[in-house]
N, C-alpha and C positions, 0 to 999 in steps of 0.2 A: 532845185538846189535848196530852196528854203525848207522843203519837206525833209530832205536829208539832214539838214542842219538841226531842224526841230526834233527829228527822231533821235539824233545823237545826243542832244541836250536832255531829252526825256530819259533816254537809257542811262545817262550819267547820273541823273537824279534818282532813278529807280535803284541802280546798283549802289549808290552812295547810301541810300536809305537802308538797303539790305545789309550792307557792310556795317553800318552803325548798329543795327539790330543784333548781328552776329557778335560784334565787339561787346555789346552790353551783356549778352548771354555768357560769353567767355569770362567777363569780369565777375558776373554773379557766381559762376562755378568756382572761380579761383577764391572768391571771398568765402564761399561755403566751405571749401577745402581748408582754408586757413583757420576758419572758426572750429571746424571739426578737429583739426590737429591741436589747436589750443585746448579744446575741451578734453581731448585724450591725455595731453600732458598734465592738465590740471587734475584729472582723475588719478593718474599715476603718482603725482606728488602727494595727493591725499592718501593714497594707499601706503606710501612709505612713511609719511609723517604721522598718520593716523589722527590728524586734526584737520578740521574744515578750513579751507582758505578764507582769509579775511577780506581780500579784495577781489572783486569780479569785474570783468570788462563791461558786461551789461546784464540786466536782469533776466533776459530770456536764456542766456547761456547758463546762468546760475540755476535756473529752474530745470533745464535739461540735464545738467550735471547731477543735480540732486536726484532727479528721477532715475538716471542711469545707475547712480550709486545704490538707490533703494532696490532697483531691479537686481543688481548684482548680489545684494544682501539676501533678497528673497531666494534667488537661485542657489546661493550657498547653503541657506537653511534647508531648502528642498533636498539638495545633494547630501547633506549631513543626515537628514532623516531617512533617505533611501539607503545610505550606507549602513545605518543602524538596522533597518529592515533586512538587508542582505545578511548581516552578521547573525541576526536572530534566526533567520531561515537556515543558515549553515549550521548553527547550534542544534536546531531541531533535526536536521538531516543526520548529524553526527549521533544524536540521541537515538534516532530510529535505527541507525546502523548498529550501534552498540547493543540495542535490544534484540535485533535480529541475530547478531553474532552470538549472544548469550543463549538464545533459544536453540540455535543449531550448533552449539558447541560440541566438540569431539567427545567431551565427557558425557554428554547426554545423547548418545547414539541411539537411533531407532533400533529396537530389538530385531534380531534376525528372525524372519518368518519361517516357520517350519510347517510342513504339511501334516495334517492329522494322520495318525497311524493307519486308519482304515483306507485312506486314499493313497498312502505310500505303497501299501501292498497292491492296491488296485492298479497303480501306475505301472507296475511291472508286467501287467497282463495285457499290454497292447499287442494285438495280433494283426498282422497284415496278411491278406490272402488274395488270390486271384479274384477279380471282380465277378460277382455272381448276382443273379436276379432273385428277389424274394417277393412274397406277397403276404398280406396280413391275413391271419386266420380269424380275426375278430376286429370290431371297431377298436381303435387304439389312439392314444394321445402321442403327439410328436413333441419332443423337448428341445430346448436350445442348448443343452449340455447334459452330461451324465448327472442324474439327480438334480437337473436344472428346473426351470419353470416351463409350464405347458405353453406351446406355441399354437398348436392346431389339433384338430381331431380328424384322422383319416378313417375311411370306412373299410370294412372287410373286403378282401381280394384286391386292394390297391397294390400296384406293383412298383417296386423300386430296386435300385442297385446299391451294392456296398462292397468294400474291400477292407474294412477296418472293424475289428471286434475289440471291445474294451470291457473285460469283466462280463457282466450280464447285459451289456448294452451293445447295440450295432449302430454304427454311424451311416447315415443315408448320404450317399455321394451323388445320386441322381434319381429321377423318377420319371414316370411316363404320363404324358398328357395327350389324349387323342392318339394313342399308339406311337407317340414321338417321344424319344428320351430327351430329358432336359437335365443339365447339370445343376446341382443344388447350389444356390448363391450364398447361403449362410449355413452355419452348423445345424444339423438336424440329427437327433438321436431317437432311437426307439428301443423298447425293452425286447430282449431276445426271445422271451417266452411268448411274444405275441405274433411271431413271424414263422414262415415256413419257406424253405428254399424251393424254387421252381424247378 
């Protein structure tokens, strides 16, 4: 019985101590809240009056309020400078746009490209015919276009196929490698006077 009584008394003391601790924490939190609210209202009144308050509740609150006010001023200054930067950048973008528009104005149209007369005549001479086999009668250069640049040199008796004639040029549509026909993957042209039909 004594043990039970002792344990009851001990538990009451432990819980009472815990309750006091919780109450003190709650009191501290409420005090902090009220201090915060007072500081907030103080700042708002400073904003509206634009004068510093003459009476403060205590020195720590005065310091924190001043610090917050200084921080607000700094942030406002940063915001103002960033707004100026944005305006300057917008002006630069508008300047670039106006320059680009002037360059590509309708009054300054790119001249219409015309083909040289010799090529205009030649373009009418495209002839398509049934695919045939040809071979080279001498070593010859292969070109990337009519009157284009040299791509390769093929040797005499090299066999190829074609079905397009263009003036004095023949387009190579395919060629033989180890007696197997392969389709030409890019444009290949050869002069007509270098070839013989098989």
